[in-house]
Rosetta silent file (secondary structure, phi, psi, omega in degrees, C-alpha in Angstrom):
SEQUENCE: MRRLTIYLEQSLTAGLQWAVFQPNNEVLWEKLRRSVGTFMSGLYREGAFQGTASAQAYIVICDATTTTQADITAA
SCORE:     score description
SCORE:     0.000 S_00000001
   1 L     0.000  -41.610 -178.297  -11.545  -22.689   -8.299 S_00000001
   2 H   -62.430  -43.402 -179.843  -12.740  -19.208   -9.265 S_00000001
   3 H   -64.375  -39.006  178.422  -15.368  -19.146   -6.516 S_00000001
   4 H   -64.157  -42.986  179.775  -12.836  -20.280   -3.938 S_00000001
   5 H   -61.872  -44.126  178.369  -10.417  -17.550   -5.014 S_00000001
   6 H   -64.269  -42.345  178.094  -13.120  -14.891   -4.766 S_00000001
   7 H   -60.105  -45.689  179.068  -14.186  -16.254   -1.377 S_00000001
   8 H   -59.836  -48.768 -178.118  -10.601  -16.133   -0.100 S_00000001
   9 H   -60.694  -48.757 -177.891  -10.068  -12.586   -1.318 S_00000001
  10 H   -67.486  -40.637 -179.575  -13.321  -11.238    0.114 S_00000001
  11 H   -65.602  -44.230 -179.725  -12.990  -13.100    3.413 S_00000001
  12 H   -69.121  -38.919  177.344   -9.415  -11.979    4.000 S_00000001
  13 H   -60.477  -47.197 -179.115  -10.183   -8.391    3.015 S_00000001
  14 H   -70.653  -41.657 -174.786  -13.101   -8.241    5.454 S_00000001
  15 H   -75.193  -15.432 -177.783  -11.427  -10.260    8.200 S_00000001
  16 L  -110.702   15.768  178.540   -8.209   -8.259    8.256 S_00000001
  17 H   -59.607  -28.473  179.825   -9.668   -4.754    8.410 S_00000001
  18 H   -61.050  -22.206 -175.023   -8.425   -4.509   11.990 S_00000001
  19 H   -85.968  -10.533 -172.128   -4.844   -4.405   10.632 S_00000001
  20 L   -56.733  -42.599 -175.058   -5.283   -1.330    8.429 S_00000001
  21 L  -104.764   16.743  177.727   -4.212    1.232   11.025 S_00000001
  22 L   -84.269  152.039  175.052   -1.697   -0.926   12.909 S_00000001
  23 L   -61.268  134.589 -177.739    2.036   -0.156   12.798 S_00000001
  24 L   -82.668   88.044 -177.348    3.625   -2.078    9.919 S_00000001
  25 L  -147.159 -176.148 -176.837    6.169   -4.110   11.867 S_00000001
  26 H   -57.394  -37.316 -179.540    7.103   -7.634   12.998 S_00000001
  27 H   -62.067  -47.375  177.690    4.354   -7.681   15.643 S_00000001
  28 H   -62.947  -43.482 -178.242    1.683   -7.013   13.029 S_00000001
  29 H   -59.880  -41.218  178.540    3.205   -9.510   10.610 S_00000001
  30 H   -64.002  -43.264  178.626    3.056  -12.254   13.253 S_00000001
  31 H   -62.384  -40.848  178.614   -0.592  -11.444   14.024 S_00000001
  32 H   -65.486  -44.537  178.055   -1.411  -11.526   10.314 S_00000001
  33 H   -58.957  -43.425 -179.080    0.394  -14.865    9.815 S_00000001
  34 H   -65.674  -46.258 -178.205   -1.498  -16.331   12.764 S_00000001
  35 H   -64.482  -49.512 -179.697   -4.877  -14.992   11.663 S_00000001
  36 H   -67.444  -39.551  178.270   -4.544  -16.003    8.014 S_00000001
  37 H   -60.430  -41.754  178.042   -2.985  -19.330    8.985 S_00000001
  38 H   -63.838  -44.314  178.531   -5.931  -20.144   11.240 S_00000001
  39 H   -60.498  -49.937 -178.030   -8.391  -19.230    8.480 S_00000001
  40 H   -66.203  -36.906  178.372   -6.566  -21.283    5.843 S_00000001
  41 H   -62.056  -41.523  177.482   -6.142  -24.232    8.214 S_00000001
  42 H   -61.899  -43.089  177.888   -9.886  -24.334    8.779 S_00000001
  43 H   -65.145  -38.752  178.301  -10.527  -24.375    5.047 S_00000001
  44 H   -61.796  -45.149  179.383   -7.932  -27.116    4.590 S_00000001
  45 H   -62.781  -28.997  178.900   -9.634  -29.274    7.238 S_00000001
  46 L   -82.304   -4.101  176.836  -12.940  -28.749    5.417 S_00000001
  47 L    92.337   17.491 -178.304  -11.371  -30.073    2.193 S_00000001
  48 L   -72.638  -22.003 -176.446  -11.021  -26.800    0.275 S_00000001
  49 L  -124.859  155.555  175.804   -7.417  -27.566   -0.746 S_00000001
  50 L   -88.746  161.405  177.284   -5.558  -30.590   -2.062 S_00000001
  51 L   124.730  149.054 -179.857   -2.557  -32.141   -0.361 S_00000001
  52 L   -83.319  -12.113  176.410   -1.863  -34.706    2.326 S_00000001
  53 L  -143.909  153.410 -178.656   -0.678  -31.976    4.701 S_00000001
  54 H   -59.758  -31.655  179.165   -1.512  -28.305    5.038 S_00000001
  55 H   -63.972  -23.432  176.482    2.093  -27.441    4.148 S_00000001
  56 H   -85.245  -18.344 -173.299    1.461  -28.979    0.717 S_00000001
  57 H   -93.503  -35.914 -176.427   -1.791  -27.061    0.252 S_00000001
  58 L  -159.833  165.204  175.531   -0.884  -23.458    1.113 S_00000001
  59 L  -142.283  141.246  178.688    1.735  -21.212    2.650 S_00000001
  60 L  -114.623  116.194  179.562    1.328  -17.961    4.575 S_00000001
  61 L  -123.964  123.067  175.089    4.208  -15.512    4.239 S_00000001
  62 L  -150.145   96.304 -177.416    4.141  -12.073    5.801 S_00000001
  63 L  -160.162 -163.658 -177.209    7.562  -10.762    6.740 S_00000001
  64 L   -66.171  -17.340  178.296   10.412   -8.585    5.503 S_00000001
  65 L   -78.559  -21.452 -179.899   10.602  -10.625    2.283 S_00000001
  66 L  -109.270  -10.348 -179.957    7.085   -9.576    1.278 S_00000001
  67 L  -123.043  108.803 -176.958    7.058   -6.104    2.822 S_00000001
  68 L   -79.979  166.599  176.386    9.713   -3.746    1.525 S_00000001
  69 H   -61.414  -34.715  177.585   11.074   -0.731    3.352 S_00000001
  70 H   -62.730  -38.771  176.752    9.188    1.422    0.831 S_00000001
  71 H   -62.462  -44.577 -178.498    5.950   -0.315    1.931 S_00000001
  72 H   -66.054  -43.404  179.968    6.729    0.389    5.582 S_00000001
  73 H   -64.348  -37.906 -178.144    7.658    4.015    4.901 S_00000001
  74 H   -73.210  -18.439 -175.643    4.494    4.601    2.841 S_00000001
  75 L   -71.809    0.000    0.000    2.237    3.255    5.591 S_00000001
């Protein structure tokens, strides 16, 4: 589990560098959800997570509930 967690963190950090200088808005959030969702889906298909469906194994949330106005203003 520890190795998987480290792999996820490092892979997502490296794979999402393109988003660093993008405007922090709904368009970016959708791109991030799609990108991370595709990555996680691939890992699920390879057997990295438990569950009979991907919805039971992981969830990708990137929207106004996880990004506060203070986050947007600070960007």
